[in-house]
One Martini backbone bead per residue (centre of mass of N, CA, C, O) as a GRO file, in nm:
protein
  241
    1MET     BB    1   1.296   0.607  -1.196
    2ASN     BB    2   0.977   0.477  -1.231
    3ILE     BB    3   0.642   0.558  -1.306
    4ILE     BB    4   0.346   0.385  -1.220
    5LYS     BB    5  -0.001   0.314  -1.320
    6ALA     BB    6  -0.290   0.229  -1.232
    7GLN     BB    7  -0.567   0.022  -1.350
    8GLU     BB    8  -0.897   0.015  -1.391
    9MET     BB    9  -1.093  -0.285  -1.308
   10GLN     BB   10  -1.254  -0.594  -1.362
   11GLU     BB   11  -1.314  -0.864  -1.127
   12GLY     BB   12  -1.464  -1.133  -1.098
   13ASP     BB   13  -1.751  -1.054  -0.887
   14GLY     BB   14  -1.772  -0.721  -0.890
   15VAL     BB   15  -1.466  -0.623  -0.891
   16THR     BB   16  -1.256  -0.353  -0.801
   17VAL     BB   17  -0.943  -0.262  -0.959
   18ARG     BB   18  -0.603  -0.163  -0.908
   19ARG     BB   19  -0.371  -0.219  -1.160
   20LEU     BB   20  -0.027  -0.224  -1.172
   21PHE     BB   21   0.026  -0.538  -1.233
   22PRO     BB   22  -0.010  -0.644  -1.524
   23PHE     BB   23   0.048  -0.574  -1.863
   24GLN     BB   24   0.044  -0.645  -2.188
   25ARG     BB   25   0.322  -0.475  -2.241
   26ASP     BB   26   0.414  -0.577  -1.923
   27ARG     BB   27   0.447  -0.861  -1.758
   28LEU     BB   28   0.729  -0.776  -1.585
   29VAL     BB   29   0.799  -0.524  -1.370
   30ALA     BB   30   0.891  -0.690  -1.071
   31ASP     BB   31   1.097  -0.900  -1.023
   32PRO     BB   32   0.900  -1.150  -0.864
   33PHE     BB   33   0.653  -0.991  -0.948
   34VAL     BB   34   0.322  -1.027  -1.110
   35LEU     BB   35   0.085  -0.909  -0.916
   36TRP     BB   36  -0.125  -0.598  -0.859
   37ASP     BB   37  -0.410  -0.555  -0.636
   38ASP     BB   38  -0.632  -0.293  -0.570
   39PHE     BB   39  -0.909  -0.359  -0.367
   40THR     BB   40  -1.282  -0.345  -0.396
   41ILE     BB   41  -1.537  -0.508  -0.193
   42GLY     BB   42  -1.856  -0.581  -0.202
   43ALA     BB   43  -2.134  -0.697  -0.114
   44GLY     BB   44  -2.179  -0.995  -0.309
   45CYS     BB   45  -1.891  -1.011  -0.385
   46GLY     BB   46  -1.601  -1.166  -0.564
   47PHE     BB   47  -1.422  -1.501  -0.554
   48PRO     BB   48  -1.493  -1.760  -0.676
   49THR     BB   49  -1.412  -2.052  -0.766
   50HIS     BB   50  -1.061  -2.110  -0.846
   51ALA     BB   51  -0.756  -2.137  -1.026
   52HIS     BB   52  -0.403  -2.228  -0.954
   53ARG     BB   53  -0.045  -2.168  -1.059
   54GLY     BB   54   0.306  -2.095  -0.988
   55PHE     BB   55   0.249  -1.938  -0.703
   56GLU     BB   56   0.230  -1.666  -0.478
   57ALA     BB   57   0.007  -1.516  -0.220
   58ILE     BB   58  -0.101  -1.193  -0.085
   59THR     BB   59  -0.357  -1.094   0.146
   60TYR     BB   60  -0.418  -0.752   0.241
   61LEU     BB   61  -0.591  -0.569   0.495
   62PHE     BB   62  -0.763  -0.260   0.571
   63SER     BB   63  -1.066  -0.371   0.537
   64GLY     BB   64  -1.264  -0.589   0.661
   65THR     BB   65  -1.331  -0.919   0.514
   66MET     BB   66  -1.183  -1.260   0.446
   67ASN     BB   67  -1.268  -1.556   0.282
   68HIS     BB   68  -1.104  -1.877   0.281
   69ALA     BB   69  -1.144  -2.147   0.040
   70ASP     BB   70  -1.034  -2.492  -0.015
   71ASN     BB   71  -0.911  -2.814  -0.142
   72LEU     BB   72  -0.750  -2.862   0.149
   73GLY     BB   73  -0.965  -2.751   0.394
   74ASN     BB   74  -0.965  -2.454   0.405
   75ASN     BB   75  -1.141  -2.218   0.650
   76SER     BB   76  -1.095  -1.862   0.661
   77THR     BB   77  -1.085  -1.542   0.846
   78VAL     BB   78  -0.989  -1.216   0.774
   79THR     BB   79  -0.884  -0.909   0.904
   80ALA     BB   80  -0.786  -0.618   0.961
   81GLY     BB   81  -0.425  -0.646   0.927
   82GLY     BB   82  -0.426  -0.907   0.779
   83ALA     BB   83  -0.317  -1.234   0.636
   84GLN     BB   84  -0.305  -1.425   0.322
   85ARG     BB   85  -0.131  -1.729   0.228
   86PHE     BB   86  -0.064  -1.875  -0.094
   87THR     BB   87   0.047  -2.185  -0.243
   88ALA     BB   88  -0.003  -2.321  -0.548
   89GLY     BB   89   0.191  -2.456  -0.725
   90LYS     BB   90   0.061  -2.735  -0.893
   91GLY     BB   91  -0.230  -2.679  -0.757
   92THR     BB   92  -0.539  -2.488  -0.695
   93GLN     BB   93  -0.844  -2.421  -0.509
   94HIS     BB   94  -1.042  -2.111  -0.460
   95SER     BB   95  -1.193  -1.872  -0.238
   96GLU     BB   96  -1.290  -1.506  -0.219
   97MET     BB   97  -1.485  -1.364   0.050
   98PRO     BB   98  -1.669  -1.132   0.184
   99GLY     BB   99  -1.840  -0.964   0.389
  100ASP     BB  100  -2.151  -0.782   0.469
  101ASP     BB  101  -1.986  -0.523   0.584
  102GLY     BB  102  -1.907  -0.345   0.365
  103ASP     BB  103  -1.600  -0.279   0.256
  104THR     BB  104  -1.323  -0.447   0.102
  105ARG     BB  105  -0.978  -0.373   0.158
  106GLY     BB  106  -0.679  -0.426  -0.058
  107ILE     BB  107  -0.397  -0.648  -0.128
  108GLN     BB  108  -0.277  -0.830  -0.409
  109LEU     BB  109   0.017  -1.046  -0.419
  110TRP     BB  110   0.231  -1.180  -0.661
  111ILE     BB  111   0.470  -1.456  -0.644
  112ASN     BB  112   0.704  -1.607  -0.794
  113LEU     BB  113   0.808  -1.921  -0.889
  114PRO     BB  114   1.046  -2.110  -0.939
  115LYS     BB  115   1.090  -2.369  -1.150
  116SER     BB  116   1.185  -2.566  -0.912
  117LEU     BB  117   0.875  -2.495  -0.759
  118LYS     BB  118   0.610  -2.545  -0.933
  119ASP     BB  119   0.554  -2.862  -0.800
  120ILE     BB  120   0.458  -2.802  -0.539
  121GLU     BB  121   0.277  -2.807  -0.274
  122PRO     BB  122   0.015  -2.680  -0.158
  123ASP     BB  123  -0.057  -2.377   0.051
  124TYR     BB  124  -0.154  -2.231   0.380
  125GLN     BB  125  -0.181  -1.894   0.542
  126GLN     BB  126  -0.262  -1.733   0.851
  127VAL     BB  127  -0.237  -1.382   0.964
  128ASN     BB  128  -0.295  -1.189   1.214
  129ALA     BB  129  -0.275  -0.869   1.314
  130ALA     BB  130  -0.132  -0.929   1.598
  131ASP     BB  131   0.123  -1.091   1.431
  132ILE     BB  132   0.213  -0.824   1.307
  133PRO     BB  133   0.467  -0.635   1.299
  134GLU     BB  134   0.498  -0.317   1.493
  135LYS     BB  135   0.616   0.027   1.439
  136THR     BB  136   0.687   0.356   1.601
  137GLN     BB  137   0.840   0.656   1.448
  138ASN     BB  138   0.821   0.978   1.382
  139GLY     BB  139   0.519   0.930   1.245
  140VAL     BB  140   0.592   0.615   1.180
  141THR     BB  141   0.429   0.317   1.054
  142ILE     BB  142   0.536  -0.029   1.064
  143ARG     BB  143   0.438  -0.316   0.874
  144GLU     BB  144   0.552  -0.662   0.875
  145ILE     BB  145   0.447  -0.882   0.655
  146VAL     BB  146   0.738  -0.929   0.525
  147GLY     BB  147   1.011  -1.078   0.711
  148GLU     BB  148   1.219  -1.139   0.969
  149HIS     BB  149   0.958  -1.094   1.192
  150SER     BB  150   0.761  -1.252   1.026
  151PRO     BB  151   0.537  -1.528   0.985
  152VAL     BB  152   0.551  -1.496   0.695
  153ARG     BB  153   0.595  -1.742   0.428
  154LEU     BB  154   0.837  -1.775   0.166
  155LYS     BB  155   1.030  -1.882  -0.129
  156THR     BB  156   1.101  -1.569  -0.143
  157PRO     BB  157   1.285  -1.299  -0.102
  158VAL     BB  158   1.101  -1.060   0.112
  159ARG     BB  159   0.983  -0.716   0.134
  160TYR     BB  160   0.675  -0.624   0.322
  161ASN     BB  161   0.517  -0.302   0.366
  162GLU     BB  162   0.338  -0.100   0.582
  163VAL     BB  163   0.312   0.267   0.553
  164ARG     BB  164   0.246   0.513   0.800
  165MET     BB  165   0.206   0.877   0.755
  166ASN     BB  166   0.250   1.167   0.879
  167ALA     BB  167   0.247   1.473   0.838
  168ASP     BB  168   0.589   1.564   0.766
  169SER     BB  169   0.709   1.299   0.740
  170THR     BB  170   0.985   1.063   0.728
  171TYR     BB  171   1.128   0.802   0.495
  172LYS     BB  172   1.369   0.547   0.456
  173VAL     BB  173   1.503   0.365   0.164
  174ASN     BB  174   1.693   0.065   0.135
  175VAL     BB  175   1.828  -0.118  -0.127
  176ALA     BB  176   1.926  -0.404  -0.195
  177ASN     BB  177   2.125  -0.528  -0.438
  178GLU     BB  178   1.924  -0.799  -0.488
  179MET     BB  179   1.686  -0.596  -0.519
  180GLN     BB  180   1.333  -0.525  -0.610
  181GLY     BB  181   1.057  -0.275  -0.682
  182VAL     BB  182   0.797  -0.097  -0.483
  183ILE     BB  183   0.623   0.215  -0.440
  184TYR     BB  184   0.293   0.255  -0.303
  185LEU     BB  185   0.005   0.463  -0.324
  186GLN     BB  186  -0.289   0.444  -0.138
  187ASP     BB  187  -0.277   0.710   0.053
  188GLY     BB  188  -0.249   1.050  -0.023
  189GLU     BB  189   0.073   1.245  -0.007
  190VAL     BB  190   0.387   1.224  -0.189
  191SER     BB  191   0.750   1.229  -0.185
  192VAL     BB  192   1.022   1.081  -0.395
  193ASN     BB  193   1.287   1.235  -0.456
  194ASP     BB  194   1.079   1.461  -0.582
  195ASN     BB  195   0.858   1.255  -0.650
  196LYS     BB  196   0.536   1.261  -0.730
  197LEU     BB  197   0.268   1.093  -0.571
  198LYS     BB  198  -0.017   0.919  -0.654
  199VAL     BB  199  -0.286   0.764  -0.627
  200GLY     BB  200  -0.195   0.457  -0.788
  201GLU     BB  201   0.112   0.491  -0.761
  202ALA     BB  202   0.456   0.396  -0.862
  203LEU     BB  203   0.791   0.329  -0.761
  204GLN     BB  204   1.070   0.210  -0.900
  205LEU     BB  205   1.308  -0.030  -0.776
  206SER     BB  206   1.662  -0.085  -0.720
  207GLY     BB  207   1.962  -0.167  -0.656
  208ASN     BB  208   2.087   0.070  -0.420
  209ASP     BB  209   1.865   0.233  -0.357
  210MET     BB  210   1.787   0.572  -0.223
  211VAL     BB  211   1.506   0.693  -0.032
  212VAL     BB  212   1.289   0.980   0.033
  213ILE     BB  213   0.998   1.020   0.226
  214LEU     BB  214   0.735   1.268   0.194
  215ALA     BB  215   0.467   1.378   0.381
  216GLU     BB  216   0.197   1.602   0.297
  217LYS     BB  217   0.011   1.387   0.426
  218ASN     BB  218  -0.170   1.156   0.529
  219SER     BB  219  -0.027   0.823   0.474
  220ARG     BB  220  -0.024   0.524   0.249
  221LEU     BB  221   0.210   0.259   0.204
  222MET     BB  222   0.366   0.022  -0.025
  223ILE     BB  223   0.646  -0.207   0.022
  224ALA     BB  224   0.813  -0.401  -0.242
  225LEU     BB  225   1.076  -0.647  -0.208
  226GLY     BB  226   1.280  -0.857  -0.432
  227THR     BB  227   1.421  -1.146  -0.557
  228PRO     BB  228   1.509  -1.228  -0.856
  229HIS     BB  229   1.490  -1.495  -1.104
  230HIS     BB  230   1.543  -1.468  -1.414
  231GLU     BB  231   1.265  -1.564  -1.554
  232ALA     BB  232   1.047  -1.674  -1.753
  233VAL     BB  233   0.700  -1.562  -1.815
  234ARG     BB  234   0.368  -1.717  -1.805
  235LEU     BB  235   0.050  -1.553  -1.817
  236THR     BB  236  -0.263  -1.740  -1.743
  237GLY     BB  237  -0.449  -1.605  -1.564
  238GLY     BB  238  -0.397  -1.821  -1.278
  239PHE     BB  239  -0.125  -1.881  -1.438
  240VAL     BB  240   0.237  -1.947  -1.362
  241ASP     BB  241   0.501  -2.053  -1.607
   0.00000   0.00000   0.00000
């Protein structure tokens, strides 16, 4: 199990992100996932209209609001705890702009489309916070952003959860044989199978891994697991071919 560390950089119009992957030296860290940006967007900044192709993306918010407008005619705003999913397919254009009050924080995750689906029609879905399944047990709250009980729909089998842990609580993750992915520490302090994770770091997971997470203080983690496509990827700006 490798630990990878996000790198801070600027994207869009004045947006600061902690980018977990990709890096120039390692284009595909966790197939089928292509890009992971932990973003903070201040008022007046954002992502004006730009183009995408060849993948799906989920924007999940911890705080603030995000407006999505695209050339398909969609124009909607998601609030904290909600998600926006777009399928770029053969090509789409959109903008992502925050509200005017305070910072907007969240994660944008790109999921590769297999070559057989690169030319599908683009699509968009918004899921509000109240519609994302949530359960709490033994000091651990799990929000199922993508999975069996979530309304968010992708073309690739994915499990994607926000996990909030009270100090001294534990949480076990069993990785299915056909999946791989990451555990990312958004806030707090945890150990995963005795590996200490710092904010902005992630532990890579592969099939049949079993890990125990111990929260040393109140913490928030993101866990993303997906079935790899095992296909070569060329990432050029907003295009994944």
